[in-house]
C-alpha positions in Angstrom: 0.0 0.0 0.0 1.3 3.4 -0.9 2.2 5.4 2.1 0.4 8.8 1.7 1.0 10.6 4.9 4.3 11.9 6.2 5.1 10.6 9.7 5.4 13.8 11.7 7.2 14.4 15.0 8.6 10.9 14.9 11.9 11.7 16.5 12.3 10.8 20.1 9.4 8.5 20.3 9.9 5.0 21.7 7.9 1.9 20.9 4.8 1.4 23.0 2.0 -1.0 23.1 -1.5 0.2 22.3 -2.6 3.3 20.3 -0.1 6.1 20.1 -0.7 9.2 22.2 -1.3 12.4 20.3 1.1 15.3 21.0 -0.3 18.4 22.5 -1.0 21.2 20.1 1.7 23.7 19.9 -0.8 26.6 20.1 -4.3 26.8 21.4 -6.8 29.6 21.3 -8.1 31.1 24.5 -11.5 29.3 24.3 -10.1 25.9 23.6 -7.4 26.4 26.3 -10.1 27.2 28.9 -12.3 24.3 27.9 -9.2 22.0 27.8 -10.0 20.6 24.3 -7.7 20.0 21.4 -7.2 23.1 19.2 -6.2 23.1 15.5 -5.5 26.8 15.1 -1.8 26.0 14.4 -2.7 23.8 11.4 -5.8 25.6 10.1 -5.3 29.2 11.2 -7.8 31.4 12.9 -10.7 30.6 13.5 -10.1 27.1 14.7 -12.6 24.4 14.0 -14.2 24.5 17.5 -14.6 28.3 17.4 -15.9 28.2 13.8 -18.6 25.6 14.8 -19.5 27.6 17.9 -19.5 30.8 15.9 -17.4 32.7 18.4 -14.3 34.8 18.1 -11.1 32.8 18.0 -8.4 34.7 20.0 -4.9 33.4 20.1 -2.7 34.6 23.0 0.7 35.9 22.3 3.5 33.5 23.3 5.7 34.5 26.3 8.4 32.1 25.3 11.7 33.4 23.9 13.3 31.4 21.1 16.7 31.7 19.5 16.6 32.0 15.7 19.2 31.8 13.1 19.1 35.0 11.1 18.2 34.0 7.6 17.2 36.7 5.2 16.6 34.5 2.2 17.1 31.0 0.8 20.6 31.7 -0.4 21.8 32.3 3.2 21.2 28.7 4.2 23.3 27.4 1.4 26.2 26.4 3.5 23.9 24.6 6.0 22.2 22.8 3.2 25.4 21.7 1.5 26.9 20.4 4.7 23.8 18.5 5.5 23.6 17.0 2.0 27.2 15.9 2.1 26.6 14.0 5.4 23.5 12.5 3.9 25.2 11.5 0.6 22.6 13.4 -1.4 23.1 15.7 -4.4 24.4 19.1 -3.5 22.1 20.9 -5.9 19.4 22.3 -3.6 17.3 23.8 -6.4 15.3 20.7 -6.8 15.5 19.4 -3.3 11.7 19.7 -2.6 11.0 17.8 -5.8 12.5 14.7 -4.2 9.4 14.2 -2.1 7.3 11.2 -2.9 3.6 12.0 -2.3 3.6 13.6 1.1 6.2 11.3 2.5 9.9 12.0 2.0 11.8 9.0 0.6 14.8 9.5 2.8 15.3 10.4 6.5 18.1 12.6 5.2 15.5 15.1 4.1 14.0 15.2 7.5 17.5 15.7 8.9 17.9 18.7 6.7 14.6 20.2 7.6 15.0 19.5 11.3 18.4 21.3 11.3 16.9 24.3 9.5 14.0 24.3 12.1 16.3 23.9 15.1 18.4 26.8 13.7 15.3 29.1 13.6 14.4 28.7 10.0 10.9 27.4 10.5 7.8 28.2 12.5 8.6 31.9 13.0 6.0 34.8 13.1 5.8 37.2 10.1 7.1 40.7 9.5 5.1 43.8 8.5 7.8 46.3 8.1 7.7 46.7 4.4 5.9 45.5 1.2 7.3 43.4 -1.6 5.8 42.8 -5.1 5.4 39.8 -7.3 8.1 38.8 -9.7 7.9 40.6 -13.0 7.1 37.4 -15.0 3.8 37.0 -13.0 2.6 40.6 -13.2 0.6 40.2 -16.4 -0.9 36.8 -15.6 -1.8 37.1 -12.0 -3.3 40.0 -10.0 -5.0 38.5 -6.9 -2.0 37.6 -4.8 0.5 39.9 -3.1 3.6 39.4 -1.0 4.6 41.3 2.1 6.9 41.3 5.1 5.8 41.1 8.7 7.7 41.8 11.9 9.0 39.1 14.1 7.2 39.1 17.4 10.2 37.7 19.3 13.7 38.8 18.8 16.6 36.4 18.2 19.7 36.2 20.4 21.1 39.3 18.6 18.0 41.3 19.5 17.2 42.1 15.9 14.1 41.2 14.0 14.4 38.7 11.1 12.2 39.6 8.1 10.3 36.8 6.4 8.1 36.8 3.3 4.5 35.8 3.7 1.5 35.7 1.3 -1.8 37.5 1.3 -4.3 35.3 -0.5 -7.9 36.2 -1.6 -10.5 36.1 1.1 -12.0 32.9 -0.3 -8.7 31.0 0.0 -7.7 29.6 3.4 -4.6 31.1 5.0 -1.3 29.3 4.8 -0.7 26.7 7.5 1.7 27.9 10.2 3.6 24.6 9.9 5.2 25.8 6.7 8.7 27.0 7.2 10.3 30.1 5.7 12.3 27.9 3.3 9.0 26.1 2.2 7.2 29.4 1.7 10.0 30.9 -0.3 10.3 27.9 -2.5 6.5 27.8 -3.1 6.6 31.5 -4.0 9.5 31.0 -6.4 7.5 28.3 -8.2 4.4 30.5 -8.5 2.4 28.0 -6.4 0.7 30.6 -4.3 -0.5 32.7 -7.2 -4.2 33.0 -8.1 -5.3 33.5 -11.8 -6.7 36.9 -12.6 -10.5 37.1 -12.8 -11.0 36.4 -16.5 -8.8 33.3 -16.5 -10.1 32.1 -13.2 -13.8 32.4 -14.2 -13.0 30.6 -17.5 -11.3 27.7 -15.7 -14.3 27.5 -13.4 -16.7 27.5 -16.3 -14.8 24.7 -18.0 -14.7 22.7 -14.7 -18.5 23.0 -14.2 -19.3 22.0 -17.8 -16.7 19.3 -18.6 -15.2 18.0 -15.3 -17.8 18.1 -12.6 -20.3 15.8 -14.5 -17.5 13.2 -14.9 -16.5 13.3 -11.2 -19.1 15.1 -9.0 -16.9 15.3 -5.9 -17.7 18.9 -4.9 -20.8 20.6 -3.6 -20.4 22.9 -6.6 -22.8 25.6 -5.5 -21.1 26.0 -2.1 -17.7 26.0 -3.8 -18.7 28.8 -6.2 -20.6 30.7 -3.5 -17.5 30.8 -1.3 -15.5 32.2 -4.2 -18.1 34.8 -4.9 -18.6 36.0 -1.4 -15.1 35.6 0.1 -16.5 34.8 3.5 -13.8 34.6 6.1 -15.7 31.9 8.0 -15.9 29.7 5.0 -12.8 29.3 2.8 -11.4 26.9 0.2 -8.2 25.0 0.4 -5.5 26.3 -1.9 -4.7 22.7 -2.8 -8.3 22.0 -3.9 -8.5 25.3 -5.8 -5.3 24.7 -7.8 -6.5 21.2 -8.5 -9.8 22.6 -9.9 -7.8 25.1 -12.0 -5.8 22.2 -13.4 -8.8 20.1 -14.2 -10.6 23.0 -16.0 -7.5 24.0 -18.0 -8.0 21.1 -20.4 -11.3 22.6 -21.6 -10.7 26.3 -21.3 -11.0 28.7 -24.2 -7.6 28.7 -25.9 -7.7 32.5 -26.6 -8.1 33.2 -22.9 -5.3 30.9 -22.0 -3.0 32.5 -24.6 -3.9 36.0 -23.3 -2.7 34.7 -19.9 0.6 33.5 -21.3 -0.1 29.8 -22.0 0.6 28.7 -25.5 -1.7 25.6 -25.4 -4.1 23.9 -23.1 -1.4 21.3 -22.5 1.0 23.9 -21.2 -1.6 25.3 -18.9 -2.4 21.8 -17.6 1.3 21.2 -16.8 1.6 24.5 -15.0 -1.4 24.1 -12.7 -0.7 20.4 -12.0 2.8 21.3 -10.9 1.4 23.8 -8.4 -1.1 21.3 -7.0 1.5 18.6 -6.7 3.9 20.8 -4.9 1.2 21.8 -2.4 0.5 18.1 -1.8 4.2 17.3 -1.5 4.7 20.0 1.2 1.8 18.6 3.2 0.0 21.9 2.7 -3.5 20.4 3.4 -4.4 18.4 6.5 -8.1 17.8 5.9 -8.2 14.3 4.4 -11.5 14.7 2.4 -10.0 17.7 0.7 -6.8 15.7 -0.1 -9.0 12.9 -1.6 -10.9 15.4 -3.7 -7.7 17.0 -4.9 -5.9 13.8 -5.7 -8.8 12.5 -7.7 -8.6 15.5 -9.9 -4.8 15.2 -10.1 -5.2 11.6 -11.3 -6.3 12.9 -14.7 -2.7 14.0 -15.5 0.0 12.0 -17.2 3.2 13.6 -18.3 5.8 11.2 -19.6 6.3 7.5 -20.3 7.5 5.4 -17.4 6.7 8.1 -14.8 6.2 6.6 -11.4 3.5 9.0 -10.3 1.0 8.1 -12.9 -2.8 7.9 -12.6 -2.5 4.4 -11.0 -0.1 5.8 -8.3 -2.5 8.6 -7.4 -5.4 6.2 -7.2 -3.4 4.1 -4.7 -3.0 7.1 -2.5 -6.7 8.0 -2.9 -7.9 4.5 -1.9 -5.5 4.4 1.1 -7.0 7.7 2.4 -10.5 6.7 1.6 -10.3 3.5 3.6 -8.6 5.4 6.5 -11.5 7.9 6.9 -14.2 5.4 6.1 -15.4 6.6 2.7 -16.0 3.0 1.7 -18.6 2.6 4.4 -22.3 3.5 4.3 -22.2 7.2 5.4 -25.6 6.8 7.2 -23.8 4.9 9.9 -21.2 7.6 10.5 -23.6 10.1 12.1 -23.2 13.0 9.7 -25.8 15.4 8.3 -27.7 14.5 5.1 -25.8 16.9 2.9 -22.4 15.5 3.9 -23.7 11.9 3.5 -24.6 12.7 -0.1 -21.3 14.2 -0.9 -19.4 11.3 0.6 -21.4 8.9 -1.5 -20.6 10.8 -4.7 -16.9 10.9 -3.7 -16.8 7.2 -3.1 -18.5 6.3 -6.4 -16.2 8.8 -8.2 -13.3 6.9 -6.8 -14.8 3.6 -7.9 -15.4 4.8 -11.5 -12.0 6.3 -11.8 -10.4 3.2 -10.4 -12.1 1.0 -13.0 -11.3 3.2 -15.9 -7.7 3.5 -14.9 -7.4 -0.3 -14.6 -9.0 -0.6 -18.0 -6.5 1.8 -19.5 -3.3 0.8 -17.7 -4.1 -2.9 -17.4 -3.1 -2.6 -13.7 -4.9 -4.4 -10.9 -8.0 -2.6 -9.5 -7.7 -1.0 -6.0 -11.4 -0.8 -5.0 -12.6 -4.2 -4.1 -16.4 -4.6 -4.1 -16.4 -6.7 -0.9 -14.6 -3.9 1.0 -17.5 -1.4 0.5 -21.1 -1.2 1.5 -21.9 2.2 0.1 -25.4 2.2 -1.4 -25.7 2.9 -5.1 -26.3 6.5 -6.1 -29.7 8.0 -6.8 -30.8 11.4 -8.1 -31.4 12.4 -4.5 -27.6 12.4 -4.0 -27.0 15.2 -6.5 -27.5 18.9 -6.5 -30.2 19.5 -9.0 -31.5 22.9 -8.0 -30.7 26.0 -10.1 -27.8 28.1 -8.8 -28.3 31.6 -7.6 -28.2 34.4 -10.2 -25.0 35.8 -8.6 -23.2 32.5 -9.3 -24.5 32.5 -12.9 -23.3 36.0 -13.4 -19.8 34.9 -12.2 -19.4 33.2 -15.6 -21.2 35.8 -17.6 -24.1 33.4 -17.8 -24.0 29.6 -17.6 -27.0 27.7 -19.0 -26.0 24.5 -17.2 -26.1 26.1 -13.8 -29.5 27.6 -14.4 -31.0 24.6 -16.2 -32.3 22.1 -13.7 -33.2 19.6 -16.4 -29.7 19.6 -17.8 -28.2 19.0 -14.4 -30.6 16.1 -13.9 -29.6 14.5 -17.2 -25.9 14.8 -16.3 -26.5 13.2 -12.9 -28.4 10.3 -14.6 -25.4 9.8 -16.9 -23.0 9.5 -14.0 -25.3 7.0 -12.2 -25.4 4.9 -15.4 -21.6 5.2 -15.7 -21.2 3.7 -12.2 -23.3 0.8 -13.2 -21.2 0.3 -16.3 -18.0 0.4 -14.3 -19.4 -2.3 -12.0 -19.7 -4.5 -15.0 -16.3 -3.4 -16.2 -14.8 -4.6 -12.9 -16.3 -8.1 -13.5 -14.9 -8.1 -17.0 -11.4 -7.4 -15.8 -11.6 -10.0 -13.0 -13.0 -12.8 -15.2 -11.2 -12.2 -18.5 -7.8 -11.1 -17.2 -5.4 -12.1 -14.5 -2.4 -10.4 -13.0 1.1 -11.2 -14.2 4.5 -9.7 -13.6 5.6 -7.6 -16.6 9.3 -7.1 -17.1 9.4 -3.6 -18.7 13.2 -3.3 -19.2 13.2 -0.6 -16.5 14.8 -1.0 -13.1 11.4 -1.9 -11.6 8.9 -4.5 -12.7 5.2 -4.0 -13.0 2.2 -6.1 -12.2 -0.3 -6.0 -15.2 -3.4 -7.6 -16.3 -3.1 -10.2 -19.1 -6.0 -12.0 -20.9 -7.0 -15.4 -19.7 -7.1 -18.4 -22.0 -9.9 -17.8 -24.6 -11.2 -21.4 -24.1 -11.9 -20.8 -20.4 -15.0 -19.3 -19.0 -17.1 -19.1 -22.2 -20.2 -19.2 -20.1 -19.1 -16.2 -18.1 -18.3 -14.4 -21.4 -21.8 -14.7 -22.7 -23.2 -13.9 -19.3 -21.2 -10.6 -19.1 -22.1 -9.9 -22.7 -25.8 -10.2 -21.8 -25.3 -7.9 -18.8 -23.7 -5.3 -21.1 -26.5 -5.5 -23.6 -29.1 -5.2 -20.8 -27.3 -2.1 -19.5 -27.6 -0.5 -22.9 -31.3 -1.6 -23.3 -32.3 -0.1 -19.9 -30.3 3.1 -20.4 -32.6 6.1 -19.7 -33.6 8.1 -22.8 -31.9 11.2 -21.3 -28.5 9.3 -21.3 -28.8 7.6 -24.7 -26.6 8.8 -27.5 -28.4 9.6 -30.8 -26.5 11.0 -33.8 -27.5 14.5 -34.7 -25.5 15.0 -37.9 -24.5 18.7 -38.5 -27.3 20.2 -36.4 -26.7 23.6 -34.7 -26.5 23.0 -31.0 -26.8 25.4 -28.0 -24.2 25.4 -25.3 -26.3 23.1 -23.1 -27.0 20.7 -26.0 -23.3 20.6 -26.8 -22.4 19.6 -23.2 -25.1 17.0 -23.0 -24.4 15.5 -26.4 -20.7 15.2 -25.6 -21.3 13.5 -22.3 -23.7 11.0 -23.9 -21.2 10.3 -26.6 -18.4 9.6 -24.1 -20.7 7.2 -22.2 -21.5 5.3 -25.3 -17.9 5.1 -26.3 -16.9 3.7 -22.9 -19.6 1.0 -23.4 -18.1 -0.1 -26.7 -14.6 0.0 -25.2 -15.8 -2.3 -22.4 -17.4 -4.6 -24.9 -14.1 -4.7 -26.9 -12.2 -5.5 -23.7 -14.6 -8.4 -22.9 -14.2 -10.0 -26.3 -10.7 -9.2 -27.3 -9.1 -12.2 -25.4 -10.9 -14.5 -27.7 -8.9 -13.1 -30.6 -5.5 -13.8 -29.1 -5.8 -17.5 -28.8 -2.7 -19.6 -29.7 -4.4 -22.9 -29.0 -5.8 -25.1 -31.8 -9.4 -24.1 -32.2 -12.4 -26.5 -31.9 -15.5 -26.0 -34.0 -17.3 -24.5 -31.0 -14.4 -22.3 -30.0 -14.1 -21.1 -33.6 -17.7 -20.0 -33.3 -16.9 -18.1 -30.1 -14.0 -16.4 -31.9 -16.2 -15.4 -34.8 -18.8 -13.8 -32.5 -16.1 -12.0 -30.5 -14.4 -10.8 -33.7 -17.7 -9.3 -34.8 -18.1 -7.6 -31.4 -14.6 -6.1 -31.5 -14.9 -4.9 -35.0 -18.4 -3.5 -34.4 -17.1 -1.6 -31.3 -14.3 0.0 -33.3 -16.6 1.2 -36.0 -19.1 2.6 -33.5 -16.4 4.5 -31.6 -15.1 5.9 -34.8 -18.5 7.0 -36.1 -19.3 8.7 -32.8 -15.9 10.4 -32.8 -16.6 11.7 -36.3 -19.9 13.2 -35.2 -18.2 15.0 -32.3 -15.5 16.3 -34.7 -18.1 17.6 -37.2 -19.8 19.5 -34.4 -16.5 21.0 -33.2 -16.6 19.2 -29.8 -13.3 17.2 -30.1 -11.4 19.9 -28.2 -13.7 19.1 -25.2 -12.8 15.5 -25.0 -11.7 14.2 -21.5 -8.6 12.0 -21.4 -10.7 9.0 -22.0 -11.2 10.3 -25.5 -7.7 9.0 -26.3 -8.6 5.9 -24.3 -11.4 4.8 -26.6 -9.9 6.0 -29.9 -6.6 4.2 -29.7 -7.9 0.6 -29.7 -10.4 1.5 -32.4 -7.6 2.7 -34.6 -5.6 -0.5 -34.0 -8.6 -2.6 -35.0 -9.0 -0.6 -38.2 -5.3 -1.2 -38.9 -5.9 -5.0 -38.5 -8.9 -4.9 -40.8 -6.8 -3.4 -43.6 -5.4 -7.0 -44.0 -8.9 -8.2 -44.9 -9.3 -10.1 -48.2 -12.4 -7.9 -49.0 -11.4 -4.8 -50.9 -14.4 -2.8 -49.6 -13.5 -3.6 -46.0 -9.9 -2.6 -46.6 -10.9 0.8 -48.0 -13.4 1.5 -45.3 -10.9 0.5 -42.6 -8.1 2.6 -44.1 -10.4 5.6 -44.1 -11.5 5.1 -40.5 -7.9 4.7 -39.5 -7.1 8.0 -41.1 -10.0 9.7 -39.4 -8.9 8.3 -36.0 -5.4 9.6 -36.5 -6.6 13.0 -37.5 -8.7 13.3 -34.3 -5.9 12.0 -32.1 -3.6 14.5 -33.7 -5.9 17.3 -32.8 -5.7 16.3 -29.2 -2.0 16.6 -29.0 -2.2 20.2 -27.9 -4.2 19.1 -24.9 -3.0 15.7 -23.8 0.6 14.4 -23.9 -0.8 10.9 -24.3 -2.1 11.8 -27.8 1.6 12.2 -28.8 2.4 8.7 -27.6 -0.7 7.4 -29.4 0.4 8.8 -32.7 3.9 7.4 -32.1 2.5 3.9 -31.5 0.2 4.1 -34.5 3.1 5.2 -36.7 5.2 2.3 -35.5 2.4 -0.2 -36.0 1.8 1.0 -39.5 5.5 0.9 -40.3 5.9 -2.6 -39.0 2.8 -4.1 -40.5 3.9 -3.0 -44.0 0.3 -2.4 -45.1 -0.8 0.2 -47.6 -3.2 2.8 -46.1 -5.9 4.3 -48.4 -8.2 7.1 -47.6 -11.1 8.6 -49.4 -10.6 11.7 -51.4 -13.9 12.9 -49.9 -12.2 13.2 -46.5 -11.8 17.0 -46.7 -10.0 17.3 -43.4 -6.6 16.0 -44.6 -5.1 14.4 -47.7 -2.4 12.2 -46.2 -1.3 10.4 -43.1 2.0 12.3 -43.3 0.0 15.6 -42.6 -1.8 14.1 -39.7 1.3 12.7 -38.0 3.3 15.9 -38.6 6.3 13.6 -39.0 8.8 13.3 -41.8 9.9 9.7 -41.3 6.7 7.8 -42.0 7.3 4.7 -44.1 6.9 4.9 -47.8 4.3 2.1 -47.7 1.9 4.5 -46.0 0.1 6.5 -48.6 -3.4 7.7 -49.5 -5.1 6.7 -52.7 -8.4 7.3 -54.3 -11.3 5.0 -53.5 -14.1 3.6 -55.6 -17.6 5.0 -55.6 -18.8 5.4 -52.1 -22.2 5.5 -50.5 -23.3 8.1 -47.9 -23.3 7.1 -44.2 -25.9 8.3 -41.7 -23.4 10.8 -40.3 -22.9 12.5 -43.7 -19.4 10.9 -44.1 -18.5 9.2 -47.4 -17.5 5.6 -46.6 -17.6 2.4 -48.7 -20.3 -0.1 -48.1 -18.5 -3.0 -46.2 -19.7 -6.5 -46.1 -22.3 -7.3 -43.4 -20.9 -7.4 -39.9 -21.5 -11.1 -39.5 -19.6 -11.7 -42.7 -16.5 -10.0 -41.5 -13.7 -12.5 -42.1 -12.2 -14.1 -39.0 -8.4 -14.6 -39.2 -7.5 -18.0 -40.5 -5.0 -20.0 -38.5 -3.0 -20.6 -41.6 -2.6 -16.9 -42.2 -1.2 -14.2 -40.0 -3.3 -14.0 -36.8 -4.1 -10.8 -35.0 -1.2 -11.5 -32.6 1.2 -12.3 -35.5 0.3 -9.2 -37.3 1.6 -7.1 -34.4 4.6 -9.4 -33.7 6.9 -7.5 -36.0 10.4 -6.2 -35.3 10.7 -2.5 -34.5 13.6 -0.2 -34.4 11.9 2.1 -31.8 10.7 -1.0 -29.8 7.3 0.4 -28.9 5.3 -2.6 -29.9 4.7 -5.7 -27.7 4.7 -9.3 -29.0 0.9 -9.8 -28.9 -2.0 -7.8 -30.0 -3.5 -7.4 -26.6 -0.3 -6.0 -25.1 -0.4 -3.3 -27.8 -3.9 -2.1 -27.2 -4.1 -0.2 -23.9 -6.7 2.3 -23.3 -5.9 5.2 -21.0 -3.3 7.9 -20.5 -0.7 5.5 -18.9 -0.6 2.7 -21.5 2.3 4.0 -23.4 5.8 3.1 -22.1 9.1 4.7 -22.9 10.3 3.6 -26.3 13.9 3.9 -25.1 13.2 1.4 -22.3 12.8 -1.5 -24.7 9.1 -2.0 -24.3 
């Protein structure tokens, strides 16, 4: 289990039997001191939790203790102390990236704690602030951010020299909770230098909030969104937002924000903005900025949508491990009605748990890593519409975005809630699919560490379970509420609300087809001699896999024709990549019409993936894998002249080293599809040819040598669905 909480104040403690005793709070307000109850004013700031609940003034007495401090004006003045500590700890002497060596919220080495304890004992941490003079933001932030200022405050207690030691602090907006007093001067200076404590100016902030409300909250409804926005609007000192959660929301919304507004703020692309805001949220987490565990869970769930580079240890699966560890610690996996909390909080806890569950299943599908959330460990009831906020928001909140039809449309909010409920049911089935059709094996990646991954079980085993799960999937689709059912609209003009609803319906339908493909794909990788009955199973599964690929592509084309591709969540890459690979396989068909249709669909998938490269780094890796697969298969790719978006694969890849065998050629006379796209009339689905054992099988087609070594030996190893499925080409995977 991933350790997610740093063990604090561990030095000097002996081993004891029984539960550990809590240390006394370093500071207590007057009211808590008189009542002899534990006070968290040192962690949370004024007012403390007790005074906030009692709605009384929280007064903190001035300390009468005298402390000796090391006079440290800035970070550079502790350089000698840092260097000597690092030499004794055998750590790198470059201190610029020292805080980056934190893993989650737990430092990997006790040497880091040695360093920070020496700074603290010398007076570099936990000191009061200085108010003698004002400082301004660095110049590079002046145009982008306006809501955050820096200042100096006076030291309340003098050091041994009798002189005050200035220290920088931060003044945040009224709706952001104050910095915890546990942060040292070194920590604060480092966070300031990284821009972590900066708040976007109003135009950018409101755009990121709008994007979050429209395209993130419906996928992962972990916030009481009206309370969250009302707090930002009013700036009430008695109700504030964690900076960690705020920066995580900014990160999540940056994928869907208007590019013009991002560029005006200095971000070249959505992808650059995502990186910037994620780094800020991650640094706050690494520095143990937040102590409220529910807030940490909410923030990490949003952070799990980020993936930066192949082979990175802190991928989506890593963050889910931390989330599940915290969730079990605080009891999120238990029925909240038994925890004695008010009804509103019960509903939020249920939504958070099912958001964790859904995210866990989709990450497992994409990374082929084992699932964390075990059904037997939870007794949280399934969601209902009563668990969602369906009322219209206040006019003031709607004005915050210059008008938001989603927030004032109760019917639209109800439909989005229905879609999330149906997605939880689909993910329950997905968990059964992964547990019955796949098993965990050790995967030697060529890296220093090995990975446990899911591998398909023998295709001849569990055929009864296969048809049972297939029936459950079909029943899920049959009983899908009308409000959540995707229906092609062609090139209709859609309002803002209709665009949001149509996109969410499309993503839900594509997840369904991807789950169906994951269920049937193991049947196509068999290396055992087929029997007549098993051959029939393979034929049915082949039809299901090919049908799923065509459906996903057609839905993606509709979204593209409506200009909604830029609003894809990361799972957009998840569902497009396997569809593209299936089209590549179908190009080997003996039927010329199927070959032409498959080549066109492959070109269309590549074009859409290419358009996502400015938002998600994983789209780059997807295009790299597809290029390598095409290069190694040696097939000729043809695309219809009627595809007006692009004329060649070379244009879509934006790469000069595509193989010469990849080219686009004219197609014969085509018939019109229901989506208005010109595609050939392929043979009937049931007549789609199943690979002959005497010819190249689906596995053999992908078992081709590669100079960049990005392909695995079998077809199933190649197709992975989410942001983390691409591994580093240089690692030999």
